[in-house]
DSSP file (Angstrom, degrees, kcal/mol; ACC not computed):
  #  RESIDUE AA STRUCTURE BP1 BP2  ACC     N-H-->O    O-->H-N    N-H-->O    O-->H-N    TCO  KAPPA ALPHA  PHI   PSI    X-CA   Y-CA   Z-CA
    1    1 A X              0   0    0      0, 0.0     2,-0.5     0, 0.0     0, 0.0   0.000 360.0 360.0 360.0 135.7   70.7   81.0  130.8
    2    2 A X        -     0   0    0      2,-0.0     2,-0.4     0, 0.0     0, 0.0  -0.930 360.0-173.6-107.3 125.7   71.3   78.8  127.8
    3    3 A X        +     0   0    0     -2,-0.5     2,-0.3     2,-0.0     0, 0.0  -0.947   4.7 179.0-121.4 143.5   69.2   79.6  124.7
    4    4 A X        -     0   0    0     -2,-0.4     3,-0.0     1,-0.0    -2,-0.0  -0.918  32.4-141.6-132.6 158.6   69.0   77.7  121.4
    5    5 A X  S    S+     0   0    0     -2,-0.3     2,-0.3     0, 0.0    -1,-0.0   0.174  91.9  46.7-103.1  15.7   67.1   78.1  118.2
    6    6 A X        -     0   0    0      2,-0.1     4,-0.0     1,-0.0     7,-0.0  -0.969  69.1-143.3-148.1 160.7   66.5   74.3  118.1
    7    7 A X  S    S+     0   0    0     -2,-0.3     2,-0.2     2,-0.1    -1,-0.0   0.269  77.4  60.4-111.1  11.1   65.4   71.7  120.5
    8    8 A X  S    S-     0   0    0      1,-0.2    -2,-0.1     2,-0.0     2,-0.0  -0.510  95.5 -62.4-124.1-170.1   67.6   68.8  119.5
    9    9 A X     >  -     0   0    0     -2,-0.2     4,-1.5     1,-0.1    -1,-0.2  -0.242  51.8-105.7 -72.5 167.6   71.3   68.0  119.2
   10   10 A X  H  > S+     0   0    0      1,-0.2     4,-2.8     2,-0.2     5,-0.2   0.893 113.2  56.9 -64.9 -43.2   73.5   69.9  116.8
   11   11 A X  H  > S+     0   0    0      1,-0.2     4,-2.4     2,-0.2     5,-0.2   0.934 108.0  45.0 -62.5 -48.8   73.9   67.2  114.2
   12   12 A X  H  > S+     0   0    0      1,-0.2     4,-2.3     2,-0.2    -1,-0.2   0.899 113.9  52.1 -60.6 -36.9   70.1   66.8  113.5
   13   13 A X  H  X S+     0   0    0     -4,-1.5     4,-1.8     1,-0.2    -2,-0.2   0.934 109.9  47.5 -62.5 -45.5   69.8   70.6  113.4
   14   14 A X  H  < S+     0   0    0     -4,-2.8    -1,-0.2     1,-0.2    -2,-0.2   0.886 111.4  51.2 -64.4 -37.7   72.6   70.9  110.9
   15   15 A X  H >< S+     0   0    0     -4,-2.4     3,-0.9    -5,-0.2    -1,-0.2   0.904 111.2  48.1 -64.5 -40.3   71.1   68.2  108.7
   16   16 A X  H 3< S+     0   0    0     -4,-2.3     3,-0.3     1,-0.2    -1,-0.2   0.793 118.6  39.6 -71.6 -27.2   67.7   69.9  108.8
   17   17 A X  T 3< S+     0   0    0     -4,-1.8    -1,-0.2    -5,-0.2    -2,-0.2   0.170  85.4 100.4-107.6  17.8   69.2   73.3  107.9
   18   18 A X  S <  S+     0   0    0     -3,-0.9    25,-2.2    -4,-0.2     2,-0.3   0.388  85.2  33.8 -87.3   5.4   71.8   72.1  105.3
   19   19 A X  E     -A   42   0A   0     -3,-0.3     2,-0.5    23,-0.2    23,-0.3  -0.993  65.3-140.3-153.9 159.0   69.7   73.1  102.3
   20   20 A X  E     -A   41   0A   0     21,-2.8    21,-2.4    -2,-0.3     2,-0.9  -0.988   9.3-150.5-122.6 127.0   67.3   75.6  101.1
   21   21 A X  E >   -A   40   0A   0     -2,-0.5     3,-1.9    19,-0.2    19,-0.2  -0.863  10.0-161.6 -94.3 105.9   64.3   74.7   99.0
   22   22 A X  G >  S+     0   0    0     17,-1.6     3,-1.5    -2,-0.9    -1,-0.1   0.670  82.4  73.6 -67.7 -16.6   63.8   77.9   96.9
   23   23 A X  G 3  S+     0   0    0     16,-0.7    -1,-0.3     1,-0.3    17,-0.1   0.713  89.9  61.3 -66.8 -18.1   60.2   76.9   96.0
   24   24 A X  G <  S+     0   0    0     -3,-1.9     2,-0.3     2,-0.0    -1,-0.3   0.436 103.0  60.5 -86.9   0.5   59.3   77.7   99.6
   25   25 A X  S <  S-     0   0    0     -3,-1.5     2,-0.8    -4,-0.1     0, 0.0  -0.889  81.7-119.0-127.9 155.5   60.3   81.4   99.2
   26   26 A X        -     0   0    0     -2,-0.3     2,-0.5     2,-0.0    -3,-0.1  -0.867  39.7-164.8 -88.9 113.0   59.4   84.4   97.1
   27   27 A X        +     0   0    0     -2,-0.8     2,-0.3    -5,-0.1     9,-0.0  -0.872  17.2 157.9-107.7 130.2   62.7   85.1   95.3
   28   28 A X        +     0   0    0     -2,-0.5     2,-0.2     4,-0.0     3,-0.2  -0.939  25.5  60.3-143.0 166.0   63.3   88.4   93.6
   29   29 A X  S >  S-     0   0    0     -2,-0.3     3,-1.1     1,-0.2     4,-0.4  -0.648  95.4 -33.8 112.3-169.1   66.2   90.5   92.5
   30   30 A X  T 3  S+     0   0    0      1,-0.3     3,-0.3    -2,-0.2     4,-0.2   0.874 136.1  31.9 -60.2 -45.6   69.1   90.2   90.1
   31   31 A X  T 3> S+     0   0    0     -3,-0.2     4,-2.2     1,-0.2    -1,-0.3   0.271  85.6 109.8 -98.5  11.9   69.8   86.4   90.6
   32   32 A X  H <> S+     0   0    0     -3,-1.1     4,-2.7     1,-0.2     5,-0.2   0.882  75.5  51.7 -57.9 -43.9   66.2   85.3   91.2
   33   33 A X  H  > S+     0   0    0     -4,-0.4     4,-1.9    -3,-0.3    -1,-0.2   0.913 111.4  47.0 -62.0 -43.5   65.8   83.4   88.0
   34   34 A X  H  > S+     0   0    0      2,-0.2     4,-1.7    -4,-0.2    -1,-0.2   0.920 113.5  48.3 -63.7 -44.2   69.0   81.4   88.4
   35   35 A X  H  X S+     0   0    0     -4,-2.2     4,-1.5     1,-0.2    -2,-0.2   0.913 110.6  50.5 -64.2 -44.0   68.1   80.5   92.0
   36   36 A X  H  < S+     0   0    0     -4,-2.7    -1,-0.2     1,-0.2    -2,-0.2   0.874 108.0  53.8 -64.6 -36.5   64.6   79.5   91.2
   37   37 A X  H  < S+     0   0    0     -4,-1.9    -1,-0.2    -5,-0.2    -2,-0.2   0.878 103.3  57.4 -63.7 -37.8   65.9   77.2   88.4
   38   38 A X  H  < S-     0   0    0     -4,-1.7     2,-1.1     1,-0.2    -1,-0.2   0.905  84.8-166.2 -58.8 -41.6   68.2   75.5   90.9
   39   39 A X     <  +     0   0    0     -4,-1.5   -17,-1.6   -18,-0.0   -16,-0.7  -0.199  64.6  29.8  83.4 -45.5   65.3   74.6   93.0
   40   40 A X  E     -A   21   0A   0     -2,-1.1     2,-0.5   -19,-0.2   -19,-0.2  -0.995  62.6-158.0-149.2 138.4   67.4   73.6   96.0
   41   41 A X  E     -A   20   0A   0    -21,-2.4   -21,-2.8    -2,-0.3     2,-0.3  -0.978  19.4-179.4-117.5 129.6   70.8   74.8   97.3
   42   42 A X  E     -A   19   0A   0     -2,-0.5     2,-0.3   -23,-0.3   -23,-0.2  -0.886   8.3-173.3-126.7 157.5   72.7   72.4   99.7
   43   43 A X        -     0   0    0    -25,-2.2     2,-0.0    -2,-0.3    -2,-0.0  -0.971  34.2 -89.7-145.7 159.9   76.0   72.6  101.5
   44   44 A X        -     0   0    0     -2,-0.3     2,-0.2     1,-0.1     3,-0.0  -0.326  45.8-103.6 -71.6 150.9   78.1   70.2  103.6
   45   45 A X        -     0   0    0      1,-0.1     2,-0.4    -2,-0.0    -1,-0.1  -0.495  32.7-116.5 -72.1 140.0   77.6   69.9  107.3
   46   46 A X        -     0   0    0     -2,-0.2     2,-0.8     1,-0.0    -1,-0.1  -0.673  26.2-137.8 -76.6 126.9   80.2   71.5  109.5
   47   47 A X        +     0   0    0     -2,-0.4     4,-0.1     1,-0.2    -1,-0.0  -0.793  37.0 158.4 -92.3 112.6   82.0   68.8  111.5
   48   48 A X        +     0   0    0     -2,-0.8    -1,-0.2     2,-0.1     3,-0.1   0.603  43.1  93.7-107.6 -17.7   82.4   70.0  115.1
   49   49 A X  S    S-     0   0    0      1,-0.2    -2,-0.0     2,-0.0     0, 0.0  -0.276  90.2 -75.6 -76.8 166.6   82.8   66.8  116.9
   50   50 A X        -     0   0    0      1,-0.1    -1,-0.2     2,-0.1    -2,-0.1  -0.218  26.7-147.0 -62.1 147.2   86.2   65.3  117.6
   51   51 A X  S    S+     0   0    0     -3,-0.1     2,-0.5     2,-0.1    -1,-0.1   0.382  73.8  98.1 -93.6   2.1   88.1   63.6  114.8
   52   52 A X  S    S-     0   0    0      1,-0.0    -2,-0.1     2,-0.0     5,-0.0  -0.790  77.6-124.1 -91.9 129.9   89.6   61.1  117.3
   53   53 A X     >  -     0   0    0     -2,-0.5     4,-1.9     1,-0.1     3,-0.2  -0.276  15.8-116.6 -72.6 159.3   87.8   57.8  117.3
   54   54 A X  H  > S+     0   0    0      1,-0.2     4,-2.8     2,-0.2     5,-0.2   0.835 115.8  59.5 -61.5 -33.1   86.3   56.3  120.4
   55   55 A X  H  > S+     0   0    0      2,-0.2     4,-2.5     1,-0.2    -1,-0.2   0.896 105.2  47.9 -64.4 -40.0   88.8   53.4  120.0
   56   56 A X  H  > S+     0   0    0      2,-0.2     4,-2.2    -3,-0.2    -2,-0.2   0.916 112.9  48.1 -66.9 -42.4   91.8   55.7  120.2
   57   57 A X  H  X S+     0   0    0     -4,-1.9     4,-2.2     2,-0.2    -2,-0.2   0.932 113.3  47.6 -62.6 -45.6   90.4   57.4  123.3
   58   58 A X  H  X S+     0   0    0     -4,-2.8     4,-2.6     1,-0.2    -2,-0.2   0.904 110.0  52.9 -62.2 -42.0   89.6   54.1  125.0
   59   59 A X  H  X S+     0   0    0     -4,-2.5     4,-2.5     1,-0.2    -1,-0.2   0.899 109.1  49.8 -60.4 -40.9   93.1   52.8  124.1
   60   60 A X  H  X S+     0   0    0     -4,-2.2     4,-2.4     2,-0.2    -1,-0.2   0.901 110.9  48.8 -64.1 -41.4   94.6   55.9  125.7
   61   61 A X  H  X S+     0   0    0     -4,-2.2     4,-2.5     2,-0.2    -2,-0.2   0.907 112.1  48.5 -65.3 -41.2   92.6   55.4  128.9
   62   62 A X  H  X S+     0   0    0     -4,-2.6     4,-2.5     2,-0.2    -2,-0.2   0.917 111.9  49.5 -64.7 -42.7   93.6   51.8  129.1
   63   63 A X  H  X S+     0   0    0     -4,-2.5     4,-2.2     2,-0.2    -2,-0.2   0.914 111.8  48.5 -62.2 -42.8   97.3   52.7  128.6
   64   64 A X  H  X S+     0   0    0     -4,-2.4     4,-2.3     2,-0.2    -2,-0.2   0.912 111.8  49.0 -64.1 -42.5   97.1   55.3  131.3
   65   65 A X  H  X S+     0   0    0     -4,-2.5     4,-2.5     1,-0.2    -2,-0.2   0.898 111.0  50.4 -64.2 -39.7   95.4   52.9  133.7
   66   66 A X  H  X S+     0   0    0     -4,-2.5     4,-2.8     2,-0.2    -1,-0.2   0.898 110.0  50.2 -65.3 -39.6   98.0   50.3  133.0
   67   67 A X  H  X S+     0   0    0     -4,-2.2     4,-2.4     2,-0.2    -2,-0.2   0.910 111.6  47.5 -65.1 -42.5  100.8   52.8  133.6
   68   68 A X  H  X S+     0   0    0     -4,-2.3     4,-2.4     2,-0.2    -2,-0.2   0.925 113.8  47.7 -64.3 -44.1   99.3   53.8  136.9
   69   69 A X  H  X S+     0   0    0     -4,-2.5     4,-2.6     2,-0.2     5,-0.2   0.924 112.3  48.9 -62.4 -45.5   98.8   50.2  138.0
   70   70 A X  H  X S+     0   0    0     -4,-2.8     4,-2.6     1,-0.2    -1,-0.2   0.906 111.3  50.5 -62.0 -41.4  102.4   49.3  137.0
   71   71 A X  H  X S+     0   0    0     -4,-2.4     4,-2.3     2,-0.2    -1,-0.2   0.908 111.0  48.3 -62.2 -42.5  103.7   52.3  138.9
   72   72 A X  H  X S+     0   0    0     -4,-2.4     4,-2.2     2,-0.2    -2,-0.2   0.919 113.5  46.7 -65.3 -43.0  101.7   51.3  142.0
   73   73 A X  H  X S+     0   0    0     -4,-2.6     4,-2.2     2,-0.2    -2,-0.2   0.904 112.7  50.0 -65.5 -40.4  102.9   47.7  141.8
   74   74 A X  H  X S+     0   0    0     -4,-2.6     4,-2.0    -5,-0.2    -2,-0.2   0.901 109.8  51.1 -63.5 -41.3  106.5   48.8  141.3
   75   75 A X  H  X S+     0   0    0     -4,-2.3     4,-2.0     1,-0.2    -1,-0.2   0.910 109.6  50.0 -64.4 -41.4  106.3   51.1  144.2
   76   76 A X  H  X S+     0   0    0     -4,-2.2     4,-2.2     1,-0.2    -1,-0.2   0.909 108.9  52.1 -62.3 -41.2  105.0   48.3  146.5
   77   77 A X  H  X S+     0   0    0     -4,-2.2     4,-1.9     1,-0.2    -1,-0.2   0.866 108.3  51.4 -65.7 -35.0  107.8   46.0  145.3
   78   78 A X  H  X S+     0   0    0     -4,-2.0     4,-2.4     2,-0.2    -1,-0.2   0.900 108.0  51.7 -66.8 -39.8  110.4   48.7  146.2
   79   79 A X  H  X S+     0   0    0     -4,-2.0     4,-2.3     1,-0.2    -2,-0.2   0.909 109.1  51.4 -61.7 -40.8  108.9   49.1  149.7
   80   80 A X  H  X S+     0   0    0     -4,-2.2     4,-1.5     1,-0.2    -1,-0.2   0.892 109.7  49.0 -64.1 -38.9  109.1   45.4  150.2
   81   81 A X  H  X S+     0   0    0     -4,-1.9     4,-1.0     1,-0.2    -1,-0.2   0.898 111.2  49.7 -65.8 -40.8  112.8   45.4  149.2
   82   82 A X  H  < S+     0   0    0     -4,-2.4     3,-0.4     1,-0.2    -2,-0.2   0.890 110.2  50.2 -66.9 -39.0  113.6   48.2  151.5
   83   83 A X  H  < S+     0   0    0     -4,-2.3    -1,-0.2     1,-0.2    -2,-0.2   0.811 105.0  58.6 -69.2 -30.2  111.8   46.5  154.5
   84   84 A X  H  <        0   0    0     -4,-1.5    -1,-0.2     1,-0.2    -2,-0.2   0.794 360.0 360.0 -70.3 -27.3  113.7   43.2  153.8
   85   85 A X     <        0   0    0     -4,-1.0    -1,-0.2    -3,-0.4    -2,-0.2   0.489 360.0 360.0 -80.7 360.0  117.1   44.9  154.3
């Protein structure tokens, strides 16, 4: 079973939960006055997705496909040389 505390993708969830509006809470205790004066506390989103661009991934796939194709063509040409002799 997969359970989540949100119904959307991770990035929108992180954007929605990346700050606290202290006016929406009853704040008490030692630092309450300072927090209430701030009004809102925000922090940067945690980046979990890959740092490799789609272009780099696509380039790698194209290079791999070209290498496989070249290998197959080279192998066929060797078979042809062997059959000619």
